[in-house]
N, C-alpha and C positions, 0 to 999 in steps of 0.2 A: 736360668733355672727353667728346665722344661717340665711342664705340668700336664699330666694326662688326666683328663676329666672323664669320668664314667657316669653312666645313667644312674642317678641316685634312687634309693628306695622311696617311692612316692607314697607308699602306704596303701591301705584298704585292699590288700591282697594282690596288688598290681605286680605282675611278673615280667612284663615287657611293655614297650611303647613303640609307636610308629612315628617316624620323623615326618612332621607336617611342614615345617618351615624353618630354615636357618635365617637368623637375623644378621649374620656375619659371613664374610667370605675368607678364603685362605689368603694370607698376606695382609689382612686388615687388622687394625688395632681394635681392642675391645677394653672397656672399662669394667672394673669389678662391679657386680650387681646390675650391669646393663643387660638387656634381653639378649640371650644367646641362641636358644632354640625352642621351638614349640613342638611338644610331643603329645600324641593322641594316646590316652590310656583307656578311655571308655568313650562315652558320647560327649565328652568335653575335652578340651585341650589343656595341657599344663605348660605354662611358660616358664622355662628354666633360665635363671640369670647366670651370668658368668661368675665363677668363683674367684677369678683373679683378673688383674689388669695385665695386658701384654699383647703380643702379636699372635694371631691364629696361624699356627704352623701347618696343621693338616686337619681336615674334617674327615672323620672315619666312617660316617653313616650318611648316606644320601637321602633326599626326600623320597618317601615311600617305603624305605627299609624299616624293618622291625628290629629293635635292639632289646636284649634282655637286661634286666636290672643288673648292674655291674659291668655291662658291656661298654667298650670304649667309644666315646662320642667325638672328642676333639682333643688335639694337642695344642697347648698354648705356651709360648715362650714368654715367661714372666720376668726374665732378666735375672741377674745374680748368678750364683754358681751352684752346681749340684742338682740332682733330680728332686722334684717336689714329692712330698708324701700325700697321697690321696686322702680326702677327709674321711672321718669315721662314718659309720652308718647313720648315726643320729645327726651329724653335721651335714651329711649329704642330703638327708631327707629335708632338712630345713631350707636347702637351696631351692627346692621345687615349690613353686607357689601357683595355685589355681588362678587362671586369668581368663580373659575373654577368649572365646573360641576364635582362633585365627582364621582369616579368610582362606579359601582354597588357593593353593599355589597356582601360578599361571601354568598353561600347558607346557611351556618350555621346561619349567621346573619338574613337572610330573614326568617328563620324558628324560630326566637326568639318568645318569648311569645306574643300572640296576644290578651291578656287581655286588655279591654278598658282602656284608660288613665283616671285617676281620674279627669282630667280637662274636660272631655267630658261628658255632662249630659246624663242620661238615656233617652230612647225614651219617648217622651211626656213631658219631663221636660221643664219648661220655660228657655229661654236662658239668661235672665237678660239683662245686658248691653252689653254683647258680641254679635258680629254679628251672625245672624242665620246661621246654617250650611246647605248650599245648593249649588248645582252645578250652573255654569253660565246659563245653559239652564233653570233651574227652576227659577232662579232670573229674567231672562228676561220674562218668562211667568207670574210671579207674577206682574212685572211692567206693562205688557200689560193689565192684568186683574184688576189692581188697588188693589192688595192684599198686605197688610203689613206683611212681613214674621215674624216680631216680635210677631205676634199674632197667628202664625200657629204652631201647634204641629207636630213635625216630627216623623214619624213612621219608618224611615230607621235606619240603623246601627248607634249607637252613637247619636241618635236624629236627624239624617240628614233628611231634608225636601225633600220629593219626589214629582214628578209631580202629583201623585195620591192624595197627601195630600192637594193640592190646590183646589181640588174639594169638600173638606169637609168644611162646613161653619165655619168661625172663631168665637171665643167666643163672639165677639162684634156684630156679624151680627144679631142674633135674637133680641137683645135689641134695635138695631137701627130700626128694622122694627116693633117692638112692638108685635112680634109673639113669641110663645113658640118655643124653639129649638127642632127640630126634630132629632132623632138619625140618624147619617150618614148611608147611604146605605152600606151594607157590600160589599167590593170588591170581585169579584170572585177569588177564590183560584187558584193558578197556577196548571196546571195539574200535578198530581204526576207522577214521573218517577223513577223507581228503579235505584239506582246507579249501575255502572258496577261492576263486580266482582273485588275484590282487586287484584287478580292475573293478571288482564288485565290493571291495571293502572300502567304505567311505571314511571310516575312522576306527581306530583302536582305542578303547577307553579303559585305562587301568582301573581295576576295582581296588581303590585305596582309601585310606582315611576313614571318614565317617561312613562312606558307602560300604566299605569292607566290614565295619562293625555291624551295620544294619544287616548285611548279608548273613553274617555268622549268627546274629541274634534270631533272625527270622528262620534260618535253617534249624537252629536248636529248638525253637518253639514248635515247629512242625513235626520234628522227629520225637520230641519228648511228650507232648500233650496229644490227647485224642480229641480233636476239634469237632464240635457240632454247633450249628447255628439255629436260633429260634427267632422268628420275626413276628412283630405286632404292627398293626395299623393304628395310628393315634389320631383322634380328632382334636386338633390344637386350636380350634377357632377361638375359644375363650382366652387361651394363652396369647394368641396374636393380638387380641384386643387389649389385654392387660399390659403386655410389653409396650405397645404403642403409647398407652397412657403413662406408664412409669418412666419411659425413656425421656419424656419432656422434662422431668424433674432430675433424673440421675445424670443426664448428659449436660446439665448446666455446669457441672464441675469438670467437664472435659473427659468424662468416662463414658465409653460407648456401651450401651446395654444391648447385648445380643441375646440370642435364645440360650446360649450355653450356661449362664448362671442358673437359669431355671432348670435346665436339664441336670446340672450338678446337684441341685437341691432335690430333684426327683430321684436321682441315683442314690444319694445318701439315705433318703427315706426307704428305698428298696433294699439297701444293704443293711439298714437297721432291722428291717423285718426278716431278712434272709441273710444272716451274717456269714454263712459259709462261702458266699461269693466275694466277701471282702477278705481275701486270703491269698497266701502264696504257698507254693509247693516246695517242700524240702525233699527232693528226690533221693538224696544220699541216705536219709533216715526213713524214707517212705512215710512222711508225715505231712498233713495239711495244717499250716500255721494260720489259724483264724485271727485276724488282727482287730484290735480294739479301737484304733484311730482310723479315720477315713482320709487317706492321702490319695487324691484323685489326679491321675496323669491326664494331661490334655495333649493329644497328638497334634503337632504343629509342623507345617511344611516350612523348611528353611532352605536357603540356597544350596547347601551341601547334602541335604537329605532330611528325612523325617526325624524330628526330635520330640521327646515327651517330657516337657517341664511338669513339675508336680506342685499341686496346691495342697499344702500341708493343713491337716485338721479342718478339712472343708466343712465338716458338720457343725463347726462353731461359728461360721462366718455368714454375714448377711448377704443379700443379693448385691448390694452396692459394693461390698468388700470383694465378693467373688468377681464381679465385673471388672473392678479395678485391677485385681491380681491377674486375671486371665489376660487382660489387655497388656499389662506390663510384661508378663512372661512371654507372650507371643511376640511383642516388639523386640525384646532382648534376644529371643531365640533366633529371629530372622537376622538380627544384627550380629549374632555370634558372641553375645555377652553373658551367657549363662555359665555358671561354674558347675563342677561335677555334682555337688550336693543338691543342686536344683533340678538335676536330671535323673535322680535315683530315689528309690524308696517308696514308689507308688504301690498302692494296694489294689487299685482298680483303674482302668483306663477308658477314656472316652475318645473316639475318633470321629471327626466330622469334616466334610468338605464344604460345608456351608451351602451356598446356592448351587454348587456343582455336586451336591450330595447324591444325585442319581436316585434310582428307585430302590435298589437293594445292593448290599455288599456283604461279604462274609469276612469280617476282620480276623486277622491272625493275632493270637494272644500275645500280650506283652509279658512273655515268660520271665519269672516263674509265677506270675499272676494266673488266676484260674478263670477270669471273666473279663470281657471287653465289650463295650457298647458302641455300635455303629449308628450314627445319626444321619438321616437322609433328608433331602430337600422337602420343603413344604409346598404343596400344590393345592390350588383351589379347584375342587371338583364337585359335581352334583352328587348328592347322596339321598337315598331313600330313608326317610325317618320313620320312627315307630308309629307316629300318628297318621301314616299313609301319605304324607306330603313329600315332595322332592324339593330340595333346596341346596344352596352352595355351602360348602364346608372346607376348612383348611385342614388338609390331611398330610400326614407324614408317616414314614416307616421307621421303626427302630429295630435293629438286629443285634442280638447279643450272642457272641461266640463264647463257648464254655469248654472247660476241660472235662470231657465225659468220664475220665477216670475217677473223678471225685464229685462231680455235680451231675445229677440226673436231670432229664428233660423236664420233669414235672417241677422240680425246684427252680430251674431256670425260667420256666413259664410263669411261676408264681412271682418271681422277682420282677419280671417285665410287666406283669399285671399291676404290681404296686406302682412302678414308675409311670405306667400309663394313667392310673387313677390320679396321680398328682399333676401330670401335665394336662389332662383333660379338665381338671378342676384345680387350677393353680392357686386358688385362694386358700387351699389347705396348707400351703407353705407358710402362711402367716398365722395359722391357728394357734401356735404356741405363744404368740405375742398377746393373745386375747386374755 
């Protein structure tokens, strides 16, 4: 019995996945429910188990290729007679289980054949009942313009619909208006540029997997939001002293007390005072969704790229709880052990490079959020005090990037002023316990 296994519906609006790692080879035997393939759907991988026991006859999608839901992944000889019937949508969805983020495939695997998967239609081919192949940015543009992507012919790789394709009239448009279809205006060709000499190319790095997701997300954020950044200098001398005293007690239980839990507390205080910054944009409806809970994303450097694990309901947690959760999420992010649910749903993001934080940076929004805080390194410098004396102080810069479409500069400055007041007088964080 030859069984054709297709990419199941993984849920949450996922229309396609990128092959990150195969756990089997052609000709190998595989047991039912054993790990079969790791597929990147967002900033986390989904490990899909084998639906049958048998011999792997053919792998139809190589590492780095993107396959749409319903696209053919692998053919398995399960023994017996007659072709197998693919599982129903519900059964197929149950096969896909979130798992630890798989490590990056070795360079040899990344260099595997890049021939298009048989499941991906050629450019211009109709997509049939499968979801059209398009990025989230293109999907939102299509929604705003009232365009049904099922009727758009994609000219990108593998039939992917690009933003330029949305400008071309759909096949139904001329008939609806009763006019003859005019040929689309040719798009200007990209300026030709001679490739560098082969001797000067040290390495060709495919933009795949998590790096591709980050690339698309950053491009969408820059193109959708109107970024502006406001900066404040903070005197954290008292915070430095308080953290050093508290660390002796907190770290007895194996929890490292960094400055981030205090900054999270200060940010939540700022968001309570200025709730419009604790929001996400719904560009399809042109609405700002002000959120009631404070789900704080913490940008974390991982081997494959930047991840943003989320602290849920940060406003209800103590400094010790925040410290423990930040440490746990960071460790599991670097080990690739976070699932999709832990990497989505943030309402505000904090990004910090710790001791490498530099003097100033202008963070890019974690779209569709409308605000992100950049945390920079603490430096001891002499300051001129109000009483006319000069003395040492621990200073740091905070930079907040905002979506100027919905947040004005004054509102952003007020928010950062609130955060500043809490970090310069951190004892306020415990006032509610009095």
